[in-house]
N, CA and C atoms of all chains as a GROMACS GRO file, in nm:
protein
  621
    1MET      N    1 -15.379   3.335   3.738
    1MET     CA    2 -15.378   3.196   3.781
    1MET      C    3 -15.238   3.160   3.829
    2THR      N    4 -15.229   3.104   3.949
    2THR     CA    5 -15.098   3.064   3.999
    2THR      C    6 -15.086   2.912   3.992
    3THR      N    7 -14.969   2.865   3.957
    3THR     CA    8 -14.946   2.721   3.952
    3THR      C    9 -14.852   2.683   4.065
    4GLN      N   10 -14.878   2.564   4.117
    4GLN     CA   11 -14.797   2.514   4.229
    4GLN      C   12 -14.670   2.452   4.173
    5ALA      N   13 -14.555   2.490   4.229
    5ALA     CA   14 -14.428   2.431   4.183
    5ALA      C   15 -14.422   2.286   4.228
    6LEU      N   16 -14.361   2.204   4.144
    6LEU     CA   17 -14.341   2.063   4.178
    6LEU      C   18 -14.243   2.054   4.294
    7GLN      N   19 -14.285   1.991   4.402
    7GLN     CA   20 -14.200   1.981   4.521
    7GLN      C   21 -14.153   1.837   4.538
    8LEU      N   22 -14.024   1.816   4.522
    8LEU     CA   23 -13.968   1.682   4.541
    8LEU      C   24 -13.875   1.685   4.660
    9SER      N   25 -13.867   1.571   4.728
    9SER     CA   26 -13.767   1.563   4.835
    9SER      C   27 -13.630   1.552   4.770
   10HIS      N   28 -13.527   1.575   4.848
   10HIS     CA   29 -13.392   1.568   4.793
   10HIS      C   30 -13.364   1.428   4.737
   11PHE      N   31 -13.412   1.327   4.811
   11PHE     CA   32 -13.384   1.189   4.769
   11PHE      C   33 -13.459   1.154   4.641
   12SER      N   34 -13.588   1.190   4.633
   12SER     CA   35 -13.663   1.156   4.511
   12SER      C   36 -13.608   1.234   4.391
   13ALA      N   37 -13.564   1.358   4.415
   13ALA     CA   38 -13.503   1.436   4.306
   13ALA      C   39 -13.375   1.366   4.259
   14ALA      N   40 -13.297   1.313   4.354
   14ALA     CA   41 -13.173   1.244   4.319
   14ALA      C   42 -13.202   1.114   4.243
   15LEU      N   43 -13.309   1.043   4.285
   15LEU     CA   44 -13.345   0.918   4.217
   15LEU      C   45 -13.387   0.943   4.072
   16ILE      N   46 -13.470   1.044   4.052
   16ILE     CA   47 -13.518   1.076   3.916
   16ILE      C   48 -13.400   1.121   3.829
   17PHE      N   49 -13.315   1.205   3.888
   17PHE     CA   50 -13.194   1.251   3.819
   17PHE      C   51 -13.109   1.131   3.776
   18ALA      N   52 -13.085   1.041   3.872
   18ALA     CA   53 -13.001   0.923   3.845
   18ALA      C   54 -13.063   0.837   3.735
   19PHE      N   55 -13.194   0.822   3.737
   19PHE     CA   56 -13.263   0.738   3.640
   19PHE      C   57 -13.241   0.788   3.497
   20PHE      N   58 -13.271   0.916   3.476
   20PHE     CA   59 -13.262   0.970   3.339
   20PHE      C   60 -13.116   0.986   3.294
   21ALA      N   61 -13.031   1.029   3.384
   21ALA     CA   62 -12.889   1.045   3.347
   21ALA      C   63 -12.827   0.909   3.312
   22SER      N   64 -12.868   0.804   3.386
   22SER     CA   65 -12.813   0.671   3.360
   22SER      C   66 -12.858   0.618   3.224
   23ILE      N   67 -12.980   0.648   3.186
   23ILE     CA   68 -13.028   0.606   3.053
   23ILE      C   69 -12.939   0.666   2.945
   24VAL      N   70 -12.913   0.797   2.956
   24VAL     CA   71 -12.831   0.864   2.853
   24VAL      C   72 -12.688   0.811   2.857
   25PHE      N   73 -12.632   0.794   2.975
   25PHE     CA   74 -12.495   0.741   2.985
   25PHE      C   75 -12.486   0.601   2.924
   26GLY      N   76 -12.584   0.518   2.958
   26GLY     CA   77 -12.584   0.380   2.907
   26GLY      C   78 -12.586   0.376   2.755
   27ILE      N   79 -12.675   0.455   2.696
   27ILE     CA   80 -12.690   0.454   2.549
   27ILE      C   81 -12.567   0.512   2.480
   28THR      N   82 -12.513   0.618   2.536
   28THR     CA   83 -12.407   0.690   2.464
   28THR      C   84 -12.266   0.635   2.490
   29GLN      N   85 -12.248   0.565   2.600
   29GLN     CA   86 -12.111   0.524   2.635
   29GLN      C   87 -12.078   0.379   2.600
   30ARG      N   88 -12.175   0.304   2.550
   30ARG     CA   89 -12.150   0.165   2.514
   30ARG      C   90 -12.206   0.134   2.375
   31ASN      N   91 -12.154   0.027   2.315
   31ASN     CA   92 -12.192  -0.006   2.178
   31ASN      C   93 -12.305  -0.108   2.168
   32GLU      N   94 -12.296  -0.213   2.249
   32GLU     CA   95 -12.394  -0.321   2.240
   32GLU      C   96 -12.509  -0.297   2.337
   33GLN      N   97 -12.627  -0.345   2.296
   33GLN     CA   98 -12.747  -0.322   2.376
   33GLN      C   99 -12.734  -0.379   2.518
   34ARG      N  100 -12.678  -0.500   2.525
   34ARG     CA  101 -12.662  -0.563   2.657
   34ARG      C  102 -12.567  -0.482   2.745
   35GLU      N  103 -12.459  -0.434   2.684
   35GLU     CA  104 -12.362  -0.352   2.758
   35GLU      C  105 -12.424  -0.219   2.801
   36MET      N  106 -12.509  -0.165   2.715
   36MET     CA  107 -12.576  -0.038   2.748
   36MET      C  108 -12.660  -0.053   2.874
   37ILE      N  109 -12.736  -0.163   2.880
   37ILE     CA  110 -12.823  -0.187   2.996
   37ILE      C  111 -12.738  -0.205   3.122
   38LYS      N  112 -12.632  -0.285   3.108
   38LYS     CA  113 -12.545  -0.310   3.225
   38LYS      C  114 -12.479  -0.181   3.274
   39TYR      N  115 -12.428  -0.102   3.178
   39TYR     CA  116 -12.360   0.022   3.217
   39TYR      C  117 -12.459   0.124   3.276
   40GLY      N  118 -12.578   0.130   3.216
   40GLY     CA  119 -12.681   0.220   3.268
   40GLY      C  120 -12.719   0.184   3.411
   41ALA      N  121 -12.736   0.052   3.434
   41ALA     CA  122 -12.772   0.006   3.569
   41ALA      C  123 -12.658   0.036   3.667
   42LYS      N  124 -12.535   0.018   3.621
   42LYS     CA  125 -12.419   0.046   3.708
   42LYS      C  126 -12.414   0.195   3.744
   43CYS      N  127 -12.437   0.279   3.645
   43CYS     CA  128 -12.437   0.424   3.671
   43CYS      C  129 -12.546   0.460   3.772
   44PHE      N  130 -12.664   0.400   3.753
   44PHE     CA  131 -12.776   0.430   3.844
   44PHE      C  132 -12.738   0.393   3.987
   45VAL      N  133 -12.682   0.275   4.004
   45VAL     CA  134 -12.642   0.230   4.140
   45VAL      C  135 -12.536   0.325   4.197
   46PHE      N  136 -12.438   0.361   4.115
   46PHE     CA  137 -12.332   0.453   4.162
   46PHE      C  138 -12.391   0.588   4.203
   47PHE      N  139 -12.483   0.640   4.122
   47PHE     CA  140 -12.546   0.768   4.156
   47PHE      C  141 -12.617   0.759   4.292
   48VAL      N  142 -12.698   0.654   4.308
   48VAL     CA  143 -12.780   0.642   4.430
   48VAL      C  144 -12.692   0.616   4.551
   49VAL      N  145 -12.601   0.521   4.537
   49VAL     CA  146 -12.512   0.489   4.650
   49VAL      C  147 -12.424   0.611   4.683
   50GLY      N  148 -12.378   0.680   4.580
   50GLY     CA  149 -12.297   0.801   4.602
   50GLY      C  150 -12.375   0.908   4.676
   51THR      N  151 -12.503   0.923   4.642
   51THR     CA  152 -12.588   1.022   4.710
   51THR      C  153 -12.604   0.987   4.858
   52ILE      N  154 -12.632   0.859   4.883
   52ILE     CA  155 -12.650   0.815   5.023
   52ILE      C  156 -12.519   0.830   5.100
   53ALA      N  157 -12.409   0.790   5.038
   53ALA     CA  158 -12.278   0.800   5.104
   53ALA      C  159 -12.244   0.946   5.134
   54ALA      N  160 -12.272   1.034   5.038
   54ALA     CA  161 -12.244   1.177   5.060
   54ALA      C  162 -12.332   1.231   5.172
   55GLY      N  163 -12.456   1.184   5.177
   55GLY     CA  164 -12.547   1.228   5.283
   55GLY      C  165 -12.495   1.188   5.421
   56TRP      N  166 -12.451   1.060   5.431
   56TRP     CA  167 -12.396   1.014   5.559
   56TRP      C  168 -12.266   1.087   5.593
   57ALA      N  169 -12.184   1.114   5.493
   57ALA     CA  170 -12.058   1.186   5.518
   57ALA      C  171 -12.086   1.324   5.574
   58MET      N  172 -12.189   1.390   5.518
   58MET     CA  173 -12.223   1.523   5.568
   58MET      C  174 -12.280   1.515   5.710
   59TRP      N  175 -12.356   1.407   5.736
   59TRP     CA  176 -12.413   1.390   5.870
   59TRP      C  177 -12.299   1.370   5.972
   60ILE      N  178 -12.199   1.289   5.933
   60ILE     CA  179 -12.084   1.263   6.022
   60ILE      C  180 -12.007   1.394   6.047
   61LEU      N  181 -11.985   1.471   5.941
   61LEU     CA  182 -11.914   1.599   5.957
   61LEU      C  183 -11.991   1.695   6.048
   62ARG      N  184 -12.124   1.691   6.035
   62ARG     CA  185 -12.210   1.779   6.114
   62ARG      C  186 -12.205   1.743   6.262
   63HIS      N  187 -12.189   1.612   6.292
   63HIS     CA  188 -12.189   1.566   6.432
   63HIS      C  189 -12.046   1.542   6.480
   64MET      N  190 -10.883  -0.246   3.919
   64MET     CA  191 -10.807  -0.153   3.835
   64MET      C  192 -10.772  -0.218   3.701
   65ALA      N  193 -10.716  -0.343   3.715
   65ALA     CA  194 -10.679  -0.414   3.592
   65ALA      C  195 -10.803  -0.441   3.509
   66ARG      N  196 -10.914  -0.472   3.581
   66ARG     CA  197 -11.040  -0.501   3.512
   66ARG      C  198 -11.092  -0.377   3.441
   67GLU      N  199 -11.078  -0.262   3.512
   67GLU     CA  200 -11.122  -0.136   3.452
   67GLU      C  201 -11.046  -0.108   3.323
   68LYS      N  202 -10.912  -0.135   3.330
   68LYS     CA  203 -10.829  -0.111   3.212
   68LYS      C  204 -10.875  -0.200   3.097
   69THR      N  205 -10.907  -0.328   3.133
   69THR     CA  206 -10.952  -0.420   3.030
   69THR      C  207 -11.083  -0.370   2.970
   70ASP      N  208 -11.176  -0.322   3.058
   70ASP     CA  209 -11.305  -0.270   3.011
   70ASP      C  210 -11.283  -0.155   2.914
   71MET      N  211 -11.194  -0.062   2.958
   71MET     CA  212 -11.170   0.057   2.876
   71MET      C  213 -11.108   0.018   2.742
   72ALA      N  214 -11.011  -0.076   2.749
   72ALA     CA  215 -10.946  -0.119   2.626
   72ALA      C  216 -11.048  -0.188   2.537
   73GLY      N  217 -11.136  -0.267   2.601
   73GLY     CA  218 -11.238  -0.338   2.525
   73GLY      C  219 -11.331  -0.244   2.453
   74SER      N  220 -11.377  -0.140   2.525
   74SER     CA  221 -11.472  -0.048   2.463
   74SER      C  222 -11.405   0.036   2.356
   75SER      N  223 -11.275   0.073   2.379
   75SER     CA  224 -11.209   0.155   2.278
   75SER      C  225 -11.180   0.074   2.153
   76SER      N  226 -11.146  -0.056   2.173
   76SER     CA  227 -11.120  -0.137   2.054
   76SER      C  228 -11.251  -0.160   1.979
   77ALA      N  229 -11.364  -0.172   2.054
   77ALA     CA  230 -11.492  -0.189   1.988
   77ALA      C  231 -11.528  -0.064   1.909
   78LYS      N  232 -11.493   0.053   1.965
   78LYS     CA  233 -11.526   0.178   1.898
   78LYS      C  234 -11.442   0.195   1.773
   79SER      N  235 -11.314   0.153   1.781
   79SER     CA  236 -11.227   0.175   1.667
   79SER      C  237 -11.231   0.058   1.568
   80ALA      N  238 -11.320  -0.040   1.594
   80ALA     CA  239 -11.327  -0.157   1.508
   80ALA      C  240 -11.365  -0.118   1.365
   81ALA      N  241 -11.468  -0.032   1.356
   81ALA     CA  242 -11.512   0.009   1.223
   81ALA      C  243 -11.428   0.127   1.176
   82PRO      N  244 -11.378   0.122   1.054
   82PRO     CA  245 -11.297   0.235   1.006
   82PRO      C  246 -11.382   0.360   0.993
   83PRO      N  247 -11.331   0.476   1.037
   83PRO     CA  248 -11.411   0.599   1.029
   83PRO      C  249 -11.437   0.640   0.885
   84GLN      N  250 -11.554   0.694   0.862
   84GLN     CA  251 -11.592   0.733   0.726
   84GLN      C  252 -11.563   0.882   0.705
   85PRO      N  253 -11.549   0.923   0.580
   85PRO     CA  254 -11.530   1.067   0.555
   85PRO      C  255 -11.655   1.144   0.594
   86LEU      N  256 -11.637   1.275   0.612
   86LEU     CA  257 -11.748   1.361   0.654
   86LEU      C  258 -11.862   1.354   0.552
   87THR      N  259 -11.980   1.322   0.602
   87THR     CA  260 -12.096   1.312   0.513
   87THR      C  261 -12.200   1.415   0.556
   88MET      N  262 -12.304   1.427   0.474
   88MET     CA  263 -12.414   1.517   0.508
   88MET      C  264 -12.480   1.471   0.639
   89MET      N  265 -12.493   1.337   0.652
   89MET     CA  266 -12.556   1.282   0.773
   89MET      C  267 -12.476   1.318   0.898
   90SER      N  268 -12.343   1.319   0.886
   90SER     CA  269 -12.259   1.348   1.004
   90SER      C  270 -12.269   1.495   1.045
   91LEU      N  271 -12.321   1.579   0.956
   91LEU     CA  272 -12.344   1.720   0.992
   91LEU      C  273 -12.488   1.741   1.040
   92VAL      N  274 -12.581   1.676   0.970
   92VAL     CA  275 -12.723   1.697   1.001
   92VAL      C  276 -12.762   1.627   1.132
   93ALA      N  277 -12.715   1.504   1.150
   93ALA     CA  278 -12.758   1.426   1.268
   93ALA      C  279 -12.728   1.495   1.401
   94PRO      N  280 -12.604   1.540   1.424
   94PRO     CA  281 -12.581   1.607   1.554
   94PRO      C  282 -12.655   1.740   1.566
   95ALA      N  283 -12.667   1.813   1.453
   95ALA     CA  284 -12.738   1.942   1.458
   95ALA      C  285 -12.886   1.921   1.492
   96LEU      N  286 -12.946   1.821   1.424
   96LEU     CA  287 -13.087   1.792   1.452
   96LEU      C  288 -13.104   1.735   1.592
   97GLY      N  289 -13.005   1.651   1.632
   97GLY     CA  290 -13.008   1.594   1.767
   97GLY      C  291 -12.999   1.701   1.874
   98TRP      N  292 -12.925   1.807   1.846
   98TRP     CA  293 -12.917   1.918   1.941
   98TRP      C  294 -13.050   1.994   1.946
   99LEU      N  295 -13.105   2.019   1.826
   99LEU     CA  296 -13.229   2.098   1.818
   99LEU      C  297 -13.347   2.023   1.879
  100ILE      N  298 -13.359   1.895   1.844
  100ILE     CA  299 -13.468   1.811   1.898
  100ILE      C  300 -13.401   1.690   1.964
  101PRO      N  301 -13.404   1.682   2.096
  101PRO     CA  302 -13.334   1.572   2.164
  101PRO      C  303 -13.373   1.434   2.109
  102GLY      N  304 -13.273   1.354   2.074
  102GLY     CA  305 -13.297   1.218   2.025
  102GLY      C  306 -13.320   1.209   1.875
  103ALA      N  307 -13.344   1.324   1.810
  103ALA     CA  308 -13.378   1.322   1.668
  103ALA      C  309 -13.259   1.278   1.582
  104GLY      N  310 -13.138   1.302   1.627
  104GLY     CA  311 -13.019   1.259   1.553
  104GLY      C  312 -13.014   1.107   1.543
  105HIS      N  313 -13.060   1.039   1.647
  105HIS     CA  314 -13.064   0.893   1.645
  105HIS      C  315 -13.183   0.844   1.562
  106LEU      N  316 -13.296   0.911   1.578
  106LEU     CA  317 -13.415   0.871   1.502
  106LEU      C  318 -13.389   0.884   1.352
  107LEU      N  319 -13.319   0.989   1.314
  107LEU     CA  320 -13.286   1.012   1.173
  107LEU      C  321 -13.204   0.896   1.116
  108GLN      N  322 -13.125   0.832   1.203
  108GLN     CA  323 -13.041   0.722   1.159
  108GLN      C  324 -13.103   0.586   1.192
  109LYS      N  325 -13.235   0.591   1.214
  109LYS     CA  326 -13.315   0.469   1.238
  109LYS      C  327 -13.275   0.393   1.364
  110ARG      N  328 -13.221   0.465   1.463
  110ARG     CA  329 -13.198   0.404   1.595
  110ARG      C  330 -13.319   0.443   1.679
  111TRP      N  331 -13.431   0.377   1.649
  111TRP     CA  332 -13.560   0.420   1.707
  111TRP      C  333 -13.562   0.411   1.859
  112GLY      N  334 -13.523   0.296   1.911
  112GLY     CA  335 -13.529   0.276   2.056
  112GLY      C  336 -13.441   0.375   2.131
  113ARG      N  337 -13.317   0.385   2.085
  113ARG     CA  338 -13.222   0.477   2.151
  113ARG      C  339 -13.270   0.622   2.140
  114GLY      N  340 -13.317   0.658   2.021
  114GLY     CA  341 -13.363   0.795   1.999
  114GLY      C  342 -13.478   0.831   2.091
  115LEU      N  343 -13.575   0.740   2.101
  115LEU     CA  344 -13.692   0.769   2.186
  115LEU      C  345 -13.653   0.775   2.333
  116LEU      N  346 -13.563   0.686   2.375
  116LEU     CA  347 -13.520   0.689   2.516
  116LEU      C  348 -13.442   0.817   2.548
  117LEU      N  349 -13.357   0.859   2.454
  117LEU     CA  350 -13.282   0.984   2.475
  117LEU      C  351 -13.376   1.102   2.480
  118MET      N  352 -13.473   1.102   2.387
  118MET     CA  353 -13.572   1.211   2.385
  118MET      C  354 -13.649   1.216   2.517
  119LEU      N  355 -13.696   1.099   2.560
  119LEU     CA  356 -13.772   1.092   2.686
  119LEU      C  357 -13.688   1.145   2.802
  120SER      N  358 -13.564   1.101   2.810
  120SER     CA  359 -13.479   1.138   2.924
  120SER      C  360 -13.452   1.289   2.927
  121VAL      N  361 -13.409   1.344   2.814
  121VAL     CA  362 -13.373   1.486   2.811
  121VAL      C  363 -13.496   1.574   2.830
  122VAL      N  364 -13.604   1.541   2.757
  122VAL     CA  365 -13.726   1.624   2.769
  122VAL      C  366 -13.782   1.614   2.911
  123ALA      N  367 -13.785   1.493   2.967
  123ALA     CA  368 -13.839   1.477   3.102
  123ALA      C  369 -13.758   1.558   3.203
  124MET      N  370 -13.625   1.554   3.192
  124MET     CA  371 -13.543   1.630   3.287
  124MET      C  372 -13.566   1.780   3.272
  125PHE      N  373 -13.576   1.826   3.148
  125PHE     CA  374 -13.597   1.968   3.125
  125PHE      C  375 -13.734   2.012   3.179
  126VAL      N  376 -13.838   1.934   3.146
  126VAL     CA  377 -13.974   1.970   3.189
  126VAL      C  378 -13.986   1.964   3.341
  127LEU      N  379 -13.929   1.860   3.402
  127LEU     CA  380 -13.934   1.850   3.548
  127LEU      C  381 -13.862   1.971   3.612
  128GLY      N  382 -13.751   2.010   3.552
  128GLY     CA  383 -13.678   2.127   3.602
  128GLY      C  384 -13.763   2.253   3.596
  129VAL      N  385 -13.834   2.270   3.484
  129VAL     CA  386 -13.921   2.387   3.470
  129VAL      C  387 -14.037   2.379   3.571
  130LEU      N  388 -14.094   2.258   3.587
  130LEU     CA  389 -14.205   2.242   3.682
  130LEU      C  390 -14.161   2.269   3.827
  131MET      N  391 -14.034   2.245   3.853
  131MET     CA  392 -13.980   2.275   3.987
  131MET      C  393 -13.943   2.423   3.999
  132GLU      N  394 -13.976   2.498   3.895
  132GLU     CA  395 -13.949   2.642   3.889
  132GLU      C  396 -13.800   2.673   3.890
  133GLY      N  397 -13.726   2.587   3.819
  133GLY     CA  398 -13.584   2.612   3.802
  133GLY      C  399 -13.560   2.731   3.711
  134LYS      N  400 -13.438   2.780   3.716
  134LYS     CA  401 -13.404   2.899   3.636
  134LYS      C  402 -13.351   2.857   3.499
  135VAL      N  403 -13.400   2.925   3.395
  135VAL     CA  404 -13.345   2.908   3.260
  135VAL      C  405 -13.259   3.032   3.234
  136TYR      N  406 -13.127   3.010   3.224
  136TYR     CA  407 -13.034   3.122   3.212
  136TYR      C  408 -13.042   3.188   3.074
  137ALA      N  409 -13.037   3.320   3.075
  137ALA     CA  410 -13.024   3.395   2.949
  137ALA      C  411 -12.875   3.419   2.924
  138PHE      N  412 -12.843   3.465   2.802
  138PHE     CA  413 -12.703   3.500   2.775
  138PHE      C  414 -12.660   3.607   2.873
  139ASN      N  415 -12.542   3.592   2.930
  139ASN     CA  416 -12.494   3.691   3.026
  139ASN      C  417 -12.342   3.691   3.028
  140THR      N  418 -12.288   3.799   3.078
  140THR     CA  419 -12.142   3.810   3.090
  140THR      C  420 -12.104   3.840   3.236
  141GLY      N  421 -12.189   3.792   3.325
  141GLY     CA  422 -12.168   3.822   3.467
  141GLY      C  423 -12.084   3.717   3.537
  142ASP      N  424 -12.143   3.658   3.639
  142ASP     CA  425 -12.076   3.559   3.721
  142ASP      C  426 -12.042   3.435   3.636
  143ILE      N  427 -11.927   3.374   3.665
  143ILE     CA  428 -11.882   3.259   3.586
  143ILE      C  429 -11.983   3.144   3.593
  144LEU      N  430 -12.046   3.126   3.710
  144LEU     CA  431 -12.143   3.018   3.724
  144LEU      C  432 -12.268   3.046   3.640
  145ASP      N  433 -12.304   3.174   3.628
  145ASP     CA  434 -12.418   3.210   3.544
  145ASP      C  435 -12.386   3.185   3.396
  146ILE      N  436 -12.262   3.215   3.359
  146ILE     CA  437 -12.221   3.191   3.219
  146ILE      C  438 -12.224   3.041   3.189
  147LEU      N  439 -12.170   2.962   3.283
  147LEU     CA  440 -12.170   2.817   3.263
  147LEU      C  441 -12.313   2.762   3.263
  148GLY      N  442 -12.399   2.822   3.346
  148GLY     CA  443 -12.541   2.784   3.347
  148GLY      C  444 -12.604   2.806   3.211
  149PHE      N  445 -12.571   2.919   3.151
  149PHE     CA  446 -12.624   2.950   3.017
  149PHE      C  447 -12.574   2.848   2.915
  150VAL      N  448 -12.445   2.816   2.922
  150VAL     CA  449 -12.387   2.720   2.827
  150VAL      C  450 -12.455   2.583   2.841
  151GLY      N  451 -12.474   2.541   2.966
  151GLY     CA  452 -12.542   2.413   2.990
  151GLY      C  453 -12.685   2.415   2.938
  152ASP      N  454 -12.758   2.520   2.969
  152ASP     CA  455 -12.897   2.532   2.924
  152ASP      C  456 -12.907   2.531   2.772
  153LEU      N  457 -12.814   2.599   2.708
  153LEU     CA  458 -12.816   2.611   2.562
  153LEU      C  459 -12.806   2.474   2.495
  154GLY      N  460 -12.745   2.380   2.565
  154GLY     CA  461 -12.732   2.244   2.511
  154GLY      C  462 -12.866   2.177   2.486
  155ALA      N  463 -12.970   2.224   2.552
  155ALA     CA  464 -13.103   2.163   2.534
  155ALA      C  465 -13.166   2.200   2.400
  156GLY      N  466 -13.102   2.286   2.323
  156GLY     CA  467 -13.146   2.317   2.186
  156GLY      C  468 -13.284   2.378   2.178
  157GLY      N  469 -13.375   2.308   2.110
  157GLY     CA  470 -13.510   2.359   2.087
  157GLY      C  471 -13.585   2.385   2.217
  158LEU      N  472 -13.563   2.299   2.315
  158LEU     CA  473 -13.631   2.318   2.444
  158LEU      C  474 -13.591   2.452   2.505
  159TYR      N  475 -13.462   2.483   2.495
  159TYR     CA  476 -13.413   2.610   2.550
  159TYR      C  477 -13.471   2.728   2.473
  160ILE      N  478 -13.473   2.716   2.340
  160ILE     CA  479 -13.524   2.826   2.256
  160ILE      C  480 -13.671   2.853   2.289
  161VAL      N  481 -13.749   2.745   2.301
  161VAL     CA  482 -13.892   2.761   2.334
  161VAL      C  483 -13.909   2.823   2.473
  162ALA      N  484 -13.830   2.773   2.569
  162ALA     CA  485 -13.840   2.823   2.706
  162ALA      C  486 -13.809   2.972   2.712
  163ARG      N  487 -13.705   3.014   2.640
  163ARG     CA  488 -13.668   3.156   2.640
  163ARG      C  489 -13.772   3.240   2.567
  164ALA      N  490 -13.822   3.186   2.455
  164ALA     CA  491 -13.921   3.262   2.377
  164ALA      C  492 -14.049   3.283   2.456
  165ARG      N  493 -14.086   3.184   2.537
  165ARG     CA  494 -14.210   3.194   2.616
  165ARG      C  495 -14.184   3.248   2.756
  166ASP      N  496 -14.063   3.291   2.781
  166ASP     CA  497 -14.025   3.349   2.909
  166ASP      C  498 -14.050   3.252   3.026
  167ILE      N  499 -14.021   3.126   3.000
  167ILE     CA  500 -14.037   3.023   3.103
  167ILE      C  501 -13.906   3.015   3.183
  168GLY      N  502 -13.920   2.987   3.311
  168GLY     CA  503 -13.801   2.963   3.394
  168GLY      C  504 -13.734   3.086   3.449
  169PRO      N  505 -13.810   3.176   3.513
  169PRO     CA  506 -13.744   3.290   3.576
  169PRO      C  507 -13.667   3.250   3.702
  170GLY      N  508 -13.704   3.134   3.758
  170GLY     CA  509 -13.638   3.087   3.880
  170GLY      C  510 -13.705   3.144   4.003
  171ALA      N  511 -13.724   3.059   4.102
  171ALA     CA  512 -13.787   3.102   4.227
  171ALA      C  513 -13.687   3.083   4.340
  172ILE      N  514 -13.634   3.192   4.389
  172ILE     CA  515 -13.528   3.181   4.490
  172ILE      C  516 -13.582   3.142   4.627
  173ASN      N  517 -13.716   3.151   4.644
  173ASN     CA  518 -13.773   3.119   4.775
  173ASN      C  519 -13.803   2.970   4.791
  174LEU      N  520 -13.779   2.891   4.685
  174LEU     CA  521 -13.808   2.748   4.692
  174LEU      C  522 -13.679   2.667   4.684
  175ALA      N  523 -13.664   2.571   4.778
  175ALA     CA  524 -13.544   2.485   4.774
  175ALA      C  525 -13.546   2.399   4.649
  176THR      N  526 -13.665   2.354   4.610
  176THR     CA  527 -13.675   2.265   4.494
  176THR      C  528 -13.642   2.338   4.363
  177ALA      N  529 -13.655   2.470   4.363
  177ALA     CA  530 -13.622   2.545   4.242
  177ALA      C  531 -13.475   2.530   4.208
  178ASP      N  532 -13.393   2.516   4.310
  178ASP     CA  533 -13.251   2.497   4.286
  178ASP      C  534 -13.225   2.360   4.222
  179TYR      N  535 -13.299   2.259   4.267
  179TYR     CA  536 -13.289   2.128   4.201
  179TYR      C  537 -13.331   2.144   4.055
  180GLY      N  538 -13.439   2.218   4.035
  180GLY     CA  539 -13.491   2.239   3.900
  180GLY      C  540 -13.389   2.303   3.809
  181THR      N  541 -13.318   2.402   3.861
  181THR     CA  542 -13.213   2.470   3.782
  181THR      C  543 -13.107   2.368   3.738
  182LYS      N  544 -13.070   2.280   3.830
  182LYS     CA  545 -12.969   2.178   3.797
  182LYS      C  546 -13.024   2.077   3.696
  183TYR      N  547 -13.150   2.042   3.710
  183TYR     CA  548 -13.212   1.950   3.615
  183TYR      C  549 -13.205   2.009   3.472
  184ILE      N  550 -13.236   2.137   3.462
  184ILE     CA  551 -13.239   2.202   3.330
  184ILE      C  552 -13.098   2.205   3.270
  185ILE      N  553 -13.000   2.240   3.352
  185ILE     CA  554 -12.861   2.244   3.302
  185ILE      C  555 -12.817   2.105   3.258
  186VAL      N  556 -12.845   2.005   3.342
  186VAL     CA  557 -12.800   1.869   3.309
  186VAL      C  558 -12.873   1.816   3.186
  187ALA      N  559 -13.000   1.853   3.170
  187ALA     CA  560 -13.073   1.812   3.048
  187ALA      C  561 -12.998   1.863   2.925
  188GLY      N  562 -12.949   1.985   2.931
  188GLY     CA  563 -12.873   2.042   2.820
  188GLY      C  564 -12.742   1.968   2.797
  189LEU      N  565 -12.673   1.936   2.905
  189LEU     CA  566 -12.544   1.867   2.893
  189LEU      C  567 -12.563   1.725   2.839
  190LEU      N  568 -12.669   1.658   2.886
  190LEU     CA  569 -12.696   1.522   2.836
  190LEU      C  570 -12.733   1.527   2.688
  191ASN      N  571 -12.801   1.634   2.648
  191ASN     CA  572 -12.838   1.646   2.506
  191ASN      C  573 -12.714   1.665   2.419
  192ILE      N  574 -12.615   1.735   2.471
  192ILE     CA  575 -12.490   1.751   2.395
  192ILE      C  576 -12.422   1.614   2.379
  193ILE      N  577 -12.420   1.534   2.486
  193ILE     CA  578 -12.362   1.399   2.477
  193ILE      C  579 -12.438   1.318   2.372
  194SER      N  580 -12.571   1.331   2.371
  194SER     CA  581 -12.653   1.258   2.273
  194SER      C  582 -12.620   1.301   2.131
  195ALA      N  583 -12.603   1.431   2.111
  195ALA     CA  584 -12.572   1.483   1.978
  195ALA      C  585 -12.435   1.432   1.931
  196VAL      N  586 -12.338   1.426   2.023
  196VAL     CA  587 -12.205   1.374   1.989
  196VAL      C  588 -12.216   1.225   1.953
  197ASP      N  589 -12.301   1.154   2.025
  197ASP     CA  590 -12.322   1.012   1.997
  197ASP      C  591 -12.383   0.994   1.857
  198ALA      N  592 -12.477   1.081   1.822
  198ALA     CA  593 -12.538   1.076   1.688
  198ALA      C  594 -12.431   1.099   1.581
  199TYR      N  595 -12.338   1.188   1.610
  199TYR     CA  596 -12.227   1.214   1.517
  199TYR      C  597 -12.140   1.090   1.503
  200ASP      N  598 -12.109   1.025   1.616
  200ASP     CA  599 -12.026   0.904   1.613
  200ASP      C  600 -12.091   0.795   1.528
  201ILE      N  601 -12.223   0.782   1.541
  201ILE     CA  602 -12.295   0.681   1.462
  201ILE      C  603 -12.287   0.717   1.313
  202ALA      N  604 -12.308   0.845   1.283
  202ALA     CA  605 -12.303   0.890   1.143
  202ALA      C  606 -12.165   0.870   1.082
  203MET      N  607 -12.062   0.884   1.165
  203MET     CA  608 -11.924   0.869   1.116
  203MET      C  609 -11.878   0.723   1.114
  204GLY      N  610 -11.962   0.634   1.162
  204GLY     CA  611 -11.926   0.492   1.162
  204GLY      C  612 -11.835   0.453   1.276
  205LYS      N  613 -11.819   0.543   1.374
  205LYS     CA  614 -11.735   0.510   1.489
  205LYS      C  615 -11.810   0.421   1.588
  206LYS      N  616 -11.943   0.421   1.573
  206LYS     CA  617 -12.027   0.344   1.664
  206LYS      C  618 -12.140   0.283   1.584
  207LYS      N  619 -12.187   0.166   1.629
  207LYS     CA  620 -12.296   0.099   1.556
  207LYS      C  621 -12.430   0.165   1.583
   0.00000   0.00000   0.00000
């Protein structure tokens, strides 16, 4: 029996990565619950914006 | 910059607010259990919400990595990146042990997504180490 590998686009893989990594960063790097949520959200935005910015930077270098 | 410094000073003063406690059984068991079972170090200390979220995050990343046919590194003394891959994977604790025992994660070099999967598995291990250290900090009274 062969199983099909999960195929994600680069962007969706980056979004899922950012989501779970941000949860762990938020919980472990802050003390208060409110701060955890804020820091987690900030990390998520940085991950996603960083991914998009890196993508555009590579596109500019390519052209 | 100044704001960042204030943030950092704020968080460090919050961390050092509670005096550290001497080494206890909990401070040894919690990180060890947290490493073996992601989030269990927090659950053991009755941080239910945090423990479950950490467990969900680490397990989900590891499982997604395996489903993407990422590689689970075995112990090796070869390329430095392979050695670091092994160290990262080992951080996943029980998940890594089960994956190796069941021969899961040989890696598929013909799939682009398999490379994402390999990174997911390594990062799951690294995040689990951060979680285990956090469980230790809670046990030592450095964090609430």
